SERO-4910 file (N, C-alpha, C, O; in steps of 0.05 Angstrom, whole numbers):
BEGIN
 pado doro    nc1    nc2    nc3   cac1   cac2   cac3    cc1    cc2    cc3    oc1    oc2    oc3
  Met    A   -206   1155   2220   -217   1181   2241   -190   1200   2254   -167   1194   2257
  Asn    A   -203   1224   2259   -171   1235   2272   -176   1231   2306   -195   1223   2320
  Val    A   -160   1237   2308   -153   1234   2343   -143   1260   2351   -127   1270   2334
  Asp    A   -149   1276   2376   -138   1296   2383   -121   1291   2417   -135   1298   2437
  Val    A    -98   1280   2422    -91   1287   2440    -82   1308   2455    -60   1316   2449
  Pro    A    -93   1322   2474    -81   1355   2491    -55   1340   2497    -48   1317   2502
  Leu    A    -39   1369   2496     -9   1361   2509    -18   1375   2535    -40   1383   2541
  Gln    A     12   1375   2552     12   1386   2584    -13   1378   2597    -27   1394   2610
  Arg    A    -19   1349   2593    -49   1347   2603    -41   1315   2607    -23   1303   2596
  Leu    A    -63   1304   2627    -60   1277   2645    -78   1266   2621   -100   1277   2620
  Val    A    -71   1246   2601    -90   1236   2579    -90   1204   2592    -71   1191   2600
  Ala    A   -118   1198   2592   -116   1173   2591   -134   1152   2567   -157   1158   2560
  Val    A   -124   1133   2559   -135   1119   2547   -144   1098   2557   -133   1082   2572
  Thr    A   -167   1095   2547   -189   1074   2560   -200   1053   2538   -196   1055   2514
  Gly    A   -217   1031   2554   -232   1014   2534   -227    994   2548   -208    989   2563
  Val    A   -253    978   2541   -249    945   2545   -225    934   2531   -215    944   2511
  Ser    A   -213    908   2545   -197    888   2526   -199    890   2503   -221    891   2492
  Gly    A   -176    890   2490   -186    892   2457   -201    914   2443   -209    914   2419
  Ser    A   -203    926   2456   -206    953   2438   -186    974   2420   -193    994   2407
  Gly    A   -159    961   2425   -136    981   2405   -122   1011   2428   -116   1034   2419
  Lys    A   -122   1002   2454   -115   1017   2471    -81   1021   2465    -70   1042   2461
  Ser    A    -73   1001   2467    -40    994   2467    -38   1005   2437    -18   1018   2431
  Thr    A    -57    999   2417    -53   1004   2394    -50   1032   2379    -37   1036   2359
  Leu    A    -65   1051   2392    -64   1076   2389    -39   1096   2406    -30   1117   2397
  Ala    A    -31   1082   2437    -18   1095   2450     15   1087   2444     33   1103   2448
  Arg    A     19   1068   2437     48   1055   2429     51   1053   2408     68   1067   2396
  Asp    A     35   1038   2395     54   1026   2359     45   1056   2349     66   1067   2341
  Val    A     19   1076   2346     19   1098   2332     20   1127   2339     22   1145   2322
  Leu    A     18   1130   2361     30   1156   2381     59   1158   2385     74   1174   2374
  Leu    A     65   1138   2405     91   1135   2420    113   1134   2400    133   1148   2404
  Ala    A    111   1116   2372    134   1111   2361    125   1126   2335    140   1120   2318
  Asn    A    111   1139   2328    115   1152   2307    126   1194   2320    138   1212   2308
  Val    A    114   1193   2348    130   1219   2358    157   1222   2363    175   1239   2361
  Ala    A    152   1190   2373    204   1190   2375    207   1188   2349    227   1202   2345
  Ala    A    201   1181   2332    213   1177   2306    219   1209   2292    239   1214   2278
  Leu    A    196   1232   2299    193   1248   2298    212   1270   2305    223   1286   2290
  Val    A    212   1265   2332    230   1284   2354    256   1274   2338    268   1290   2324
  Ala    A    264   1254   2339    291   1247   2326    299   1264   2302    321   1274   2297
  Ala    A    276   1264   2287    286   1276   2257    285   1310   2266    301   1325   2254
  Lys    A    267   1322   2285    274   1350   2290    295   1347   2303    301   1371   2308
  Gly    A    318   1329   2316    343   1344   2326    357   1353   2301    366   1376   2298
  Arg    A    357   1330   2280    369   1341   2253    364   1363   2237    381   1375   2224
  Lys    A    336   1370   2237    324   1395   2223    304   1400   2243    284   1386   2243
  Pro    A    307   1420   2262    295   1436   2283    267   1446   2272    267   1470   2267
  Asp    A    253   1438   2269    224   1442   2254    204   1422   2244    212   1400   2236
  Glu    A    177   1430   2246    163   1408   2233    168   1401   2200    155   1384   2187
  Ser    A    183   1413   2193    186   1406   2162    204   1378   2159    211   1367   2138
  Ala    A    209   1369   2190    225   1340   2189    208   1322   2183    216   1301   2172
  Ala    A    182   1326   2188    163   1301   2175    162   1287   2155    159   1263   2153
  Gly    A    165   1312   2130    173   1295   2105    196   1268   2114    183   1247   2110
  Ser    A    211   1264   2120    234   1246   2122    229   1232   2141    247   1225   2156
  Val    A    202   1223   2147    199   1203   2179    177   1186   2153    164   1196   2135
  Leu    A    180   1168   2158    154   1145   2148    131   1136   2168    133   1113   2178
  Leu    A    110   1154   2173     95   1151   2201     85   1118   2199     82   1107   2177
  Ser    A     82   1107   2218     61   1083   2215     30   1079   2233     21   1087   2254
  Gly    A     23   1068   2220     -9   1071   2235    -27   1096   2225    -51   1094   2225
  Cys    A    -11   1126   2215    -30   1142   2212    -21   1154   2183      0   1150   2170
  Gln    A    -45   1171   2176    -34   1182   2147    -23   1208   2155    -11   1218   2136
  Ala    A    -21   1223   2175    -15   1246   2184    -13   1254   2215    -33   1252   2228
  Leu    A     11   1265   2229     10   1274   2252     22   1301   2261     46   1307   2261
  Ser    A      0   1317   2268      8   1345   2267      1   1362   2296    -20   1359   2308
  Gly    A     17   1375   2304     17   1400   2339     39   1379   2356     42   1376   2381
  Trp    A     53   1365   2331     81   1363   2352    105   1362   2359    119   1348   2374
  Gly    A    105   1389   2340    134   1407   2346    143   1427   2366    160   1445   2365
  Thr    A    118   1415   2392    137   1431   2419    148   1408   2439    159   1411   2461
  Val    A    141   1381   2423    160   1361   2441    183   1355   2435    192   1351   2412
  Asp    A    194   1355   2455    223   1357   2447    237   1334   2456    261   1330   2450
  Arg    A    219   1313   2477    231   1284   2479    206   1270   2487    186   1278   2499
  Val    A    215   1236   2473    193   1219   2489    201   1201   2499    223   1193   2490
  Leu    A    187   1186   2524    205   1167   2538    171   1145   2541    150   1157   2542
  Glu    A    173   1127   2541    161   1108   2553    169   1099   2581    191   1089   2584
  Val    A    151   1103   2601    156   1084   2638    149   1065   2632    128   1064   2620
  Asp    A    161   1043   2636    149   1020   2637    150   1006   2663    153   1024   2680
  Gln    A    150    985   2674    159    967   2698    179    949   2693    178    927   2705
  Thr    A    199    953   2676    227    934   2673    239    940   2687    240    965   2691
  Pro    A    256    922   2705    277    929   2711    301    952   2708    311    956   2686
  Ile    A    308    966   2730    327    999   2723    361    984   2722    382    998   2720
  Gly    A    361    958   2723    387    944   2719    389    919   2724    370    909   2737
  Lys    A    414    899   2713    409    878   2716    431    863   2740    435    840   2748
  Thr    A    440    886   2745    470    869   2761    462    882   2791    445    899   2793
  Pro    A    480    869   2817    464    875   2847    487    913   2847    488    930   2865
  Arg    A    504    912   2816    521    936   2832    495    960   2824    499    981   2836
  Ser    A    474    961   2810    455    981   2801    446    973   2829    448    953   2842
  Cys    A    428   1007   2836    414   1010   2852    405   1040   2847    416   1055   2830
  Pro    A    383   1047   2865    366   1070   2867    389   1095   2871    390   1114   2855
  Ala    A    403   1094   2890    426   1121   2889    443   1129   2866    450   1152   2860
  Thr    A    452   1097   2848    461   1104   2820    446   1113   2789    456   1126   2770
  Tyr    A    420   1101   2792    403   1108   2775    395   1128   2776    387   1137   2754
  Ile    A    393   1142   2794    379   1167   2799    395   1186   2794    386   1206   2783
  Gly    A    418   1184   2801    442   1205   2801    453   1215   2820    470   1233   2817
  Phe    A    445   1207   2844    455   1228   2873    478   1218   2878    495   1234   2885
  Trp    A    487   1186   2876    504   1183   2885    539   1192   2882    558   1183   2895
  Asp    A    542   1215   2855    568   1222   2848    562   1241   2865    584   1252   2868
  Thr    A    546   1253   2881    548   1275   2891    561   1267   2920    577   1282   2931
  Ile    A    553   1243   2931    550   1228   2949    587   1221   2960    597   1226   2982
  Arg    A    596   1211   2940    626   1209   2931    634   1230   2942    642   1231   2965
  Lys    A    634   1254   2922    643   1274   2927    640   1291   2951    649   1314   2950
  Leu    A    629   1283   2973    622   1291   2997    649   1279   3016    664   1294   3029
  Phe    A    651   1252   3015    673   1240   3021    696   1243   3013    714   1239   3030
  Thr    A    706   1250   2984    728   1258   2982    736   1286   2991    760   1292   2989
  Glu    A    717   1304   3000    728   1333   3005    733   1321   3043    735   1340   3059
  Thr    A    734   1302   3052    730   1298   3093    764   1295   3091    773   1277   3078
  Leu    A    778   1313   3102    804   1310   3120    813   1282   3120    836   1278   3114
  Glu    A    799   1263   3126    813   1243   3126    824   1223   3099    843   1207   3097
  Ala    A    796   1238   3075    803   1220   3051    839   1244   3038    861   1238   3029
  Lys    A    826   1268   3046    851   1285   3035    875   1272   3045    894   1271   3029
  Ala    A    877   1262   3067    902   1264   3081    920   1240   3074    944   1236   3078
  Arg    A    894   1220   3059    901   1197   3057    908   1197   3016    920   1179   3004
  Gly    A    900   1215   3006    899   1218   2980    883   1207   2964    891   1198   2943
  Tyr    A    849   1206   2974    839   1184   2965    819   1207   2948    810   1228   2959
  Thr    A    813   1198   2918    793   1218   2892    770   1200   2899    768   1181   2914
  Ala    A    748   1217   2878    723   1203   2875    719   1167   2866    701   1151   2870
  Ala    A    747   1168   2851    740   1129   2840    751   1125   2870    734   1109   2863
  Arg    A    761   1123   2894    765   1098   2916    725   1103   2922    711   1083   2917
  Phe    A    720   1112   2925    688   1114   2932    669   1102   2914    646   1104   2920
  Ser    A    673   1092   2895    663   1077   2872    667   1052   2883    690   1045   2891
  Phe    A    635   1029   2883    641   1005   2874    642    979   2856    643    955   2856
  Asn    A    644   1006   2834    646    994   2805    668    985   2801    669    961   2793
  Thr    A    693   1000   2805    718    995   2792    732   1010   2811    720   1025   2826
  Gly    A    759   1007   2812    779   1022   2826    789   1005   2857    779    983   2863
  Gln    A    810   1021   2873    813   1001   2891    799   1000   2923    803    985   2943
  Gly    A    781   1024   2918    759   1023   2937    749    997   2946    752    988   2969
  Arg    A    737    987   2926    714    959   2935    726    944   2945    750    945   2945
  Cys    A    710    922   2958    713    898   2970    726    877   2956    707    862   2951
  Pro    A    744    867   2947    766    855   2936    753    823   2932    751    813   2910
  Ala    A    748    814   2949    725    786   2959    702    785   2940    698    765   2926
  Cys    A    682    812   2939    654    813   2923    651    829   2895    634    827   2878
  Glu    A    678    846   2899    679    864   2871    656    877   2874    641    882   2855
  Gly    A    651    884   2901    635    913   2902    602    905   2899    584    922   2895
  Gln    A    599    876   2901    574    873   2896    555    872   2925    534    883   2930
  Gly    A    577    851   2947    558    862   2973    545    832   2973    537    826   2995
  Met    A    541    818   2958    539    783   2957    556    782   2947    570    799   2935
  Arg    A    558    746   2951    571    730   2934    552    707   2931    531    702   2944
  Thr    A    565    692   2908    547    668   2888    553    645   2898    577    642   2899
  Ile    A    543    632   2905    546    602   2915    528    572   2893    503    568   2891
  Glu    A    546    562   2885    530    554   2861    523    526   2879    539    516   2895
  Met    A    498    518   2873    482    497   2880    480    470   2868    464    452   2876
  Ser    A    501    467   2845    491    451   2822    469    448   2813    458    466   2799
  Phe    A    458    427   2819    433    421   2808    403    437   2824    380    430   2818
  Leu    A    407    451   2838    400    469   2848    403    496   2839    425    503   2832
  Pro    A    377    520   2838    384    550   2833    410    556   2852    415    542   2872
  Asp    A    423    576   2845    451    594   2856    441    603   2874    417    605   2871
  Val    A    453    615   2906    446    623   2924    464    648   2920    486    647   2910
  Lys    A    448    678   2931    471    696   2945    462    699   2974    441    701   2988
  Val    A    492    699   2977    489    709   3007    511    733   3016    532    735   3004
  Pro    A    505    746   3033    526    770   3041    554    768   3040    561    752   3058
  Cys    A    569    776   3030    592    780   3032    605    776   3051    600    793   3068
  Asp    A    629    752   3062    634    750   3091    658    765   3092    667    766   3115
  Val    A    672    779   3073    697    792   3074    684    824   3086    692    833   3107
  Cys    A    664    839   3068    653    870   3075    627    864   3090    621    883   3105
  His    A    609    840   3091    589    843   3104    566    852   3095    545    857   3108
  Gly    A    572    854   3071    546    875   3040    553    905   3050    537    924   3050
  Gln    A    579    905   3058    582    939   3058    596    945   3027    602    967   3019
  Arg    A    600    927   3017    618    930   2988    641    944   2984    647    951   2961
  Phe    A    659    949   3009    679    968   3006    705    959   3018    700    953   3042
  Asn    A    726    956   3014    746    948   3041    743    963   3064    725    978   3071
  Ala    A    764    956   3076    768    966   3107    781    998   3110    778   1015   3128
  Glu    A    796    999   3085    808   1025   3092    787   1043   3077    785   1066   3085
  Thr    A    776   1036   3062    760   1061   3049    737   1066   3074    732   1089   3082
  Leu    A    724   1043   3085    698   1046   3103    716   1060   3126    703   1063   3146
  Ala    A    744   1070   3129    753   1079   3153    744   1114   3146    742   1129   3166
  Val    A    742   1123   3123    736   1144   3120    700   1155   3129    680   1141   3125
  Thr    A    701   1175   3140    668   1180   3151    667   1204   3146    685   1220   3144
  Trp    A    630   1207   3141    623   1236   3135    604   1242   3158    583   1229   3160
  Arg    A    609   1255   3171    583   1261   3202    586   1234   3210    564   1222   3213
  Gly    A    602   1224   3213    600   1195   3230    588   1167   3225    579   1150   3240
  Lys    A    591   1173   3189    575   1147   3177    596   1152   3152    600   1171   3137
  Ser    A    609   1121   3154    616   1110   3123    594   1111   3106    570   1114   3107
  Ile    A    621   1105   3081    611   1105   3051    593   1080   3058    569   1079   3053
  Gly    A    605   1063   3068    588   1037   3072    558   1039   3082    542   1022   3075
  Asp    A    552   1058   3098    536   1057   3127    516   1077   3110    492   1079   3117
  Val    A    526   1095   3082    500   1105   3075    492   1093   3055    470   1099   3046
  Leu    A    507   1075   3045    482   1046   3027    467   1038   3038    443   1039   3032
  Ser    A    480   1025   3065    461   1021   3089    427   1037   3098    408   1028   3110
  Met    A    429   1053   3090    406   1077   3104    380   1069   3086    386   1062   3063
  Glu    A    365   1068   3089    335   1073   3090    330   1103   3080    339   1122   3093
  Val    A    316   1105   3058    304   1131   3046    298   1150   3071    311   1169   3079
  Asp    A    278   1140   3080    269   1160   3102    288   1173   3129    281   1190   3146
  Glu    A    313   1160   3127    333   1163   3138    346   1178   3138    349   1196   3155
  Ala    A    362   1176   3104    373   1194   3090    367   1224   3079    379   1244   3072
  Val    A    342   1216   3081    326   1254   3086    329   1268   3101    329   1292   3095
  Asp    A    333   1257   3129    333   1275   3149    371   1280   3146    383   1302   3150
  Phe    A    382   1257   3140    416   1264   3133    429   1275   3124    452   1282   3130
  Phe    A    410   1281   3100    426   1299   3081    408   1318   3075    405   1326   3051
  Ala    A    395   1327   3093    366   1352   3097    392   1379   3086    386   1398   3071
  Ser    A    414   1376   3094    430   1402   3091    438   1402   3063    436   1426   3056
  Met    A    445   1388   3043    442   1380   3011    428   1378   2991    426   1359   2976
  Pro    A    419   1395   2991    393   1397   2967    389   1387   2943    367   1387   2934
  Thr    A    408   1377   2932    422   1362   2904    421   1338   2915    420   1320   2897
  Ile    A    420   1326   2945    426   1301   2944    389   1293   2964    376   1273   2959
  Ala    A    382   1307   2979    358   1309   2997    333   1314   2974    310   1310   2983
  His    A    335   1319   2953    309   1321   2938    299   1305   2925    275   1298   2924
  Pro    A    323   1294   2912    316   1265   2901    302   1245   2918    281   1234   2913
  Leu    A    319   1242   2945    308   1227   2966    279   1233   2969    259   1219   2964
  Gln    A    282   1259   2977    248   1273   2986    224   1260   2963    203   1251   2973
  Leu    A    228   1258   2938    215   1247   2919    206   1213   2926    184   1203   2928
  Leu    A    230   1203   2927    226   1173   2934    204   1171   2956    184   1158   2953
  Lys    A    210   1188   2983    195   1183   2998    168   1193   2993    151   1177   3002
  Asp    A    156   1217   2979    138   1218   2978    120   1197   2951     95   1199   2946
  Val    A    134   1186   2941    119   1165   2922    115   1138   2935    105   1119   2924
  Gly    A    126   1137   2967    121   1107   2976    144   1098   2983    143   1083   3003
  Leu    A    174   1101   2972    193   1079   2974    216   1087   2995    240   1082   2992
  Gly    A    204   1099   3015    220   1109   3033    232   1083   3053    250   1086   3069
  Tyr    A    219   1058   3048    235   1041   3062    255   1019   3055    265    999   3066
  Leu    A    258   1035   3024    281   1021   3006    315   1041   3014    319   1066   3014
  Thr    A    332   1019   3019    355   1029   3019    374   1050   2995    369   1042   2972
  Leu    A    391   1067   2994    398   1080   2977    420   1056   2964    433   1065   2945
  Gly    A    426   1024   2971    435   1004   2954    426    984   2950    436    962   2951
  Gln    A    405    990   2944    384    966   2951    393    958   2917    399    975   2900
  Pro    A    393    928   2913    402    922   2887    381    914   2870    363    899   2877
  Ser    A    383    927   2839    362    930   2830    348    908   2819    328    914   2806
  Pro    A    355    880   2821    347    849   2814    318    844   2837    299    828   2838
  Thr    A    328    866   2854    308    857   2877    285    872   2882    269    870   2900
  Leu    A    284    889   2860    255    917   2862    236    905   2849    241    893   2828
  Ser    A    218    906   2858    191    902   2835    181    916   2813    185    940   2814
  Gly    A    171    910   2797    166    923   2770    148    951   2783    149    973   2772
  Gly    A    134    949   2805    125    971   2802    142    997   2819    140   1022   2816
  Glu    A    159    978   2839    178    994   2852    210   1014   2821    219   1037   2819
  Ala    A    214    992   2807    228   1002   2780    212   1019   2765    222   1038   2753
  Gln    A    190   1016   2765    174   1047   2752    172   1069   2767    177   1091   2758
  Arg    A    164   1065   2795    165   1094   2807    192   1103   2815    194   1124   2827
  Ile    A    210   1089   2810    245   1105   2810    248   1114   2790    256   1137   2789
  Lys    A    243   1098   2766    246   1119   2745    223   1146   2734    228   1160   2714
  Leu    A    197   1150   2753    196   1176   2747    207   1191   2769    212   1215   2764
  Val    A    211   1182   2794    228   1197   2812    246   1213   2795    241   1237   2793
  Thr    A    270   1200   2776    282   1209   2763    276   1223   2740    293   1238   2730
  Glu    A    254   1220   2732    250   1248   2712    240   1268   2732    251   1288   2724
  Leu    A    228   1274   2750    216   1285   2770    239   1301   2773    235   1325   2771
  Ser    A    269   1290   2780    298   1311   2794    297   1317   2767    297   1341   2766
  Lys    A    298   1309   2746    309   1332   2715    286   1355   2717    297   1377   2711
  Val    A    269   1358   2721    248   1376   2716    262   1395   2744    257   1419   2743
  Arg    A    271   1389   2759    270   1406   2782    315   1423   2774    322   1447   2776
  Asp    A    326   1409   2770    343   1406   2757    350   1429   2738    367   1446   2740
  Asp    A    327   1424   2712    332   1440   2689    315   1469   2694    315   1487   2677
  Val    A    304   1471   2716    289   1500   2717    302   1515   2744    303   1539   2744
  Thr    A    311   1498   2767    321   1514   2781    355   1517   2779    365   1538   2786
  Arg    A    370   1499   2770    396   1498   2773    411   1519   2748    427   1537   2748
  Arg    A    393   1504   2722    407   1518   2702    392   1538   2691    402   1551   2673
  Gly    A    362   1546   2702    350   1574   2705    342   1564   2668    340   1581   2650
  Gln    A    339   1544   2666    321   1538   2632    300   1522   2637    298   1511   2659
  Lys    A    277   1517   2615    261   1509   2617    261   1483   2608    270   1476   2586
  Ala    A    247   1464   2630    254   1432   2621    243   1421   2594    220   1428   2588
  Pro    A    261   1401   2575    253   1393   2550    221   1386   2553    214   1373   2573
  His    A    201   1394   2533    177   1384   2545    187   1356   2534    204   1350   2517
  Thr    A    168   1338   2553    173   1306   2551    143   1294   2540    124   1304   2550
  Leu    A    139   1277   2523    119   1260   2521    122   1234   2537    141   1220   2530
  Tyr    A    109   1225   2556    111   1198   2567     82   1188   2573     61   1196   2583
  Val    A     94   1160   2558     71   1141   2558     70   1124   2569     88   1109   2563
  Leu    A     52   1113   2593     55   1092   2608     36   1071   2605     13   1077   2611
  Asp    A     41   1046   2596     14   1021   2596     18   1013   2613     39   1001   2617
  Glu    A     -6   1015   2635    -24   1001   2657      4   1001   2678     19    982   2683
  Pro    A      5   1031   2687     29   1030   2705     18   1019   2740     32   1017   2760
  Thr    A    -10   1014   2738    -16   1008   2773    -20    974   2770    -32    961   2786
  Val    A     -8    966   2747    -14    933   2749      4    920   2775     29    923   2775
  Gly    A     -7    908   2796      6    895   2812     20    921   2838     37    917   2855
  Leu    A      5    948   2832     -3    969   2860    -16    960   2881    -35    947   2873
  His    A    -16    962   2909    -23    968   2921    -48    999   2914    -40   1016   2898
  Met    A    -71   1001   2924    -79   1015   2926    -74   1052   2939    -82   1074   2933
  Ala    A    -55   1042   2961    -45   1068   2971    -21   1075   2950    -21   1099   2944
  Asp    A     -3   1060   2938     10   1069   2918      3   1078   2897     15   1096   2886
  Val    A    -25   1064   2884    -31   1081   2861    -36   1112   2870    -27   1132   2859
  Glu    A    -55   1113   2896    -50   1149   2898    -32   1161   2884    -35   1177   2865
  Arg    A      0   1148   2903     14   1165   2899     19   1163   2866     19   1182   2851
  Leu    A     23   1142   2861     30   1147   2828     18   1172   2813     32   1187   2800
  Ile    A     -9   1174   2815    -27   1193   2809     -6   1223   2816      7   1237   2801
  His    A     -9   1222   2839      2   1245   2849     38   1249   2830     41   1272   2823
  Val    A     55   1236   2824     80   1236   2809     67   1247   2788     75   1269   2782
  Leu    A     45   1234   2772     32   1228   2738     27   1271   2742     36   1287   2726
  His    A     15   1277   2760      3   1305   2760     28   1321   2763     27   1342   2750
  Arg    A     54   1316   2777     72   1331   2779     85   1334   2754     88   1357   2744
  Leu    A     93   1307   2741     93   1314   2713     80   1335   2700     93   1353   2690
  Val    A     60   1335   2700     36   1356   2679     50   1375   2692     65   1389   2679
  Asp    A     48   1378   2720     49   1419   2731     85   1423   2721     91   1447   2718
  Gly    A    100   1411   2718    123   1414   2707    121   1417   2677    142   1413   2665
  Gly    A    101   1423   2664    102   1420   2634    100   1408   2620     97   1414   2596
  His    A    104   1379   2631    105   1355   2612     79   1348   2596     58   1361   2599
  Ser    A     83   1329   2580     50   1315   2569     53   1281   2576     70   1264   2569
  Val    A     28   1277   2594     33   1244   2601     -3   1226   2591    -27   1230   2596
  Val    A      9   1213   2579    -13   1187   2565     -6   1164   2578     16   1151   2579
  Val    A    -34   1159   2589    -32   1133   2603    -53   1109   2591    -76   1114   2584
  Ile    A    -44   1086   2590    -65   1065   2581    -77   1052   2611    -61   1044   2628
  Glu    A   -106   1051   2615   -105   1050   2638   -135   1032   2646   -153   1039   2632
  His    A   -141   1016   2661   -162   1004   2671   -177   1013   2703   -200   1013   2714
  Asp    A   -147   1021   2709   -154   1034   2745   -174   1056   2740   -169   1074   2724
  Leu    A   -199   1053   2753   -214   1069   2754   -214   1098   2767   -231   1115   2761
  Asp    A   -190   1103   2789   -183   1124   2803   -167   1140   2784   -172   1163   2778
  Val    A   -140   1120   2769   -132   1138   2751   -144   1149   2725   -135   1169   2714
  Ile    A   -161   1139   2718   -184   1148   2698   -195   1171   2711   -188   1193   2703
  Ala    A   -210   1168   2731   -224   1192   2754   -211   1217   2748   -222   1236   2737
  Glu    A   -189   1214   2753   -163   1243   2765   -152   1249   2732   -135   1267   2730
  Ala    A   -161   1238   2711   -149   1244   2684   -163   1271   2675   -187   1273   2676
  Asp    A   -145   1294   2664   -161   1321   2655   -170   1308   2625   -193   1316   2623
  Trp    A   -165   1297   2609   -179   1290   2585   -177   1254   2579   -156   1242   2585
  Val    A   -195   1242   2570   -197   1215   2568   -206   1216   2541   -222   1231   2530
  Leu    A   -183   1181   2525   -197   1180   2509   -212   1147   2504   -199   1131   2490
  Asp    A   -235   1139   2513   -244   1117   2516   -256   1102   2477   -274   1109   2461
  Leu    A   -235   1083   2475   -234   1071   2458   -257   1037   2456   -262   1024   2476
  Gly    A   -264   1033   2435   -288   1013   2430   -305   1014   2406   -296   1015   2382
  Pro    A   -333   1014   2415   -343   1006   2436   -330    983   2451   -319    984   2473
  Glu    A   -335    954   2432   -327    927   2444   -304    919   2446   -293    935   2460
  Gly    A   -285    898   2438   -263    892   2440   -258    877   2406   -277    872   2390
  Gly    A   -232    871   2400   -232    852   2372   -249    874   2349   -249    898   2345
  Thr    A   -262    850   2338   -268    867   2318   -295    886   2312   -305    895   2292
  Gly    A   -302    886   2346   -328    905   2352   -312    934   2355   -325    955   2350
  Gly    A   -283    936   2364   -273    960   2377   -255    971   2354   -258    962   2331
  Gly    A   -236    988   2358   -213   1008   2347   -227   1032   2335   -220   1043   2315
  Arg    A   -251   1039   2352   -262   1068   2353   -263   1082   2368   -266   1071   2390
  Val    A   -261   1116   2369   -261   1132   2389   -288   1132   2393   -305   1142   2378
  Val    A   -295   1116   2427   -329   1128   2431   -337   1153   2447   -359   1162   2453
  Cys    A   -309   1161   2451   -316   1183   2471   -286   1198   2475   -267   1187   2486
  Ala    A   -283   1238   2461   -253   1240   2472   -266   1260   2496   -283   1273   2484
  Gly    A   -265   1267   2520   -270   1292   2537   -262   1282   2556   -246   1263   2556
  Thr    A   -276   1299   2586   -269   1295   2600   -283   1271   2619   -304   1264   2609
  Pro    A   -275   1259   2640   -286   1235   2652   -316   1248   2661   -327   1230   2674
  Glu    A   -329   1267   2660   -355   1271   2660   -371   1259   2642   -391   1244   2644
  Thr    A   -354   1272   2618   -372   1269   2593   -372   1240   2591   -391   1229   2580
  Leu    A   -349   1224   2602   -361   1191   2589   -383   1178   2611   -391   1155   2610
  Val    A   -388   1195   2627   -410   1185   2653   -435   1199   2640   -455   1185   2641
  Lys    A   -438   1221   2630   -463   1225   2613   -470   1217   2584   -491   1224   2574
  Leu    A   -452   1201   2570   -458   1194   2546   -457   1158   2556   -463   1141   2539
  Gly    A   -451   1151   2576   -459   1120   2587   -449   1104   2573   -462   1087   2560
  Thr    A   -417   1107   2571   -402   1084   2552   -393   1063   2576   -396   1070   2599
  His    A   -384   1040   2571   -375   1021   2586   -355   1028   2616   -355   1017   2638
  Thr    A   -343   1045   2606   -324   1065   2621   -334   1085   2632   -326   1088   2655
  Gly    A   -356   1110   2619   -366   1128   2631   -386   1119   2661   -390   1133   2680
  Val    A   -397   1082   2653   -413   1072   2673   -401   1064   2689   -414   1065   2709
  Ala    A   -378   1054   2693   -354   1040   2711   -340   1066   2727   -329   1064   2749
  Ile    A   -340   1087   2715   -331   1112   2736   -344   1128   2758   -336   1138   2779
  Gln    A   -371   1125   2741   -393   1137   2755   -391   1140   2780   -390   1163   2790
  Pro    A   -389   1112   2801   -392   1115   2826   -365   1128   2846   -364   1133   2870
  Val    A   -346   1131   2824   -316   1135   2833   -316   1172   2833   -314   1184   2854
  Leu    A   -318   1182   2811   -333   1213   2816   -349   1223   2827   -350   1248   2831
  Ala    A   -372   1198   2838   -392   1205   2860   -372   1209   2881   -367   1233   2887
  Arg    A   -359   1189   2894   -344   1188   2906   -318   1214   2916   -301   1209   2933
***
């Protein structure tokens, strides 16, 4: 069978469990387009397809405008306490430069490396910049407690003595996103990603929140904020068109509250508005109803599935009366 996936749209892949959604979106579409885009990097046109062995399909066309492929899942953004939203999204380096440019830092000869909690002389020697210390409990799980030397601020006393607008580098790490948006309002390169974090409902996180303490849904939204930041950087700062990215998400609403699902939908629409393509495997009726295009697989699961029973707008599914169409009818009516 032939399957058309519109580009620069929010496309939902739906169907009952076992109907083949993940096989189509991840094993066929994601895997093959990723291989083709990688080949295009070596030979910049669709003729690169000749050197790629496709998996699960005979041919794939129309992918030439895609510059990048990314699966956005709920895996952690980092495994160590040193990883945090500020370092992952990328605005921490800018904050370090602000402190380097203060009169106190210049007088002491501090460079940006001094304000890094990963390496250098600026971090707390007791916890090595983690802000936490691990207590081994023998036969019980280890316990993490705030460092009794830096009190969780990650830096030594000399580094914390340098302030910017009355705040030390440790105070900035302890700030919640909601507070930091106002504090850095005059610094667009910092304020913009902070505002995005606030927009997706993560205003309660601190800038230095250790990655291992983030939930899967929080980690996924931080990844999406990172992508939205890249869209702005490419368009406004460099004056260039952002690389056309194909995003694939496998049931991103798992574990999310209804309010968070609404915020997630807004983020997905912003990616599409930025010129990207989004394919989402989903059971959530609100996400399906918001999609520009739906690929409904089935009609049943297992051996009774694997076919496209409908490809069209959510309203088209309702008219055809597929399982998904029957489910989303009251949502569309609402």
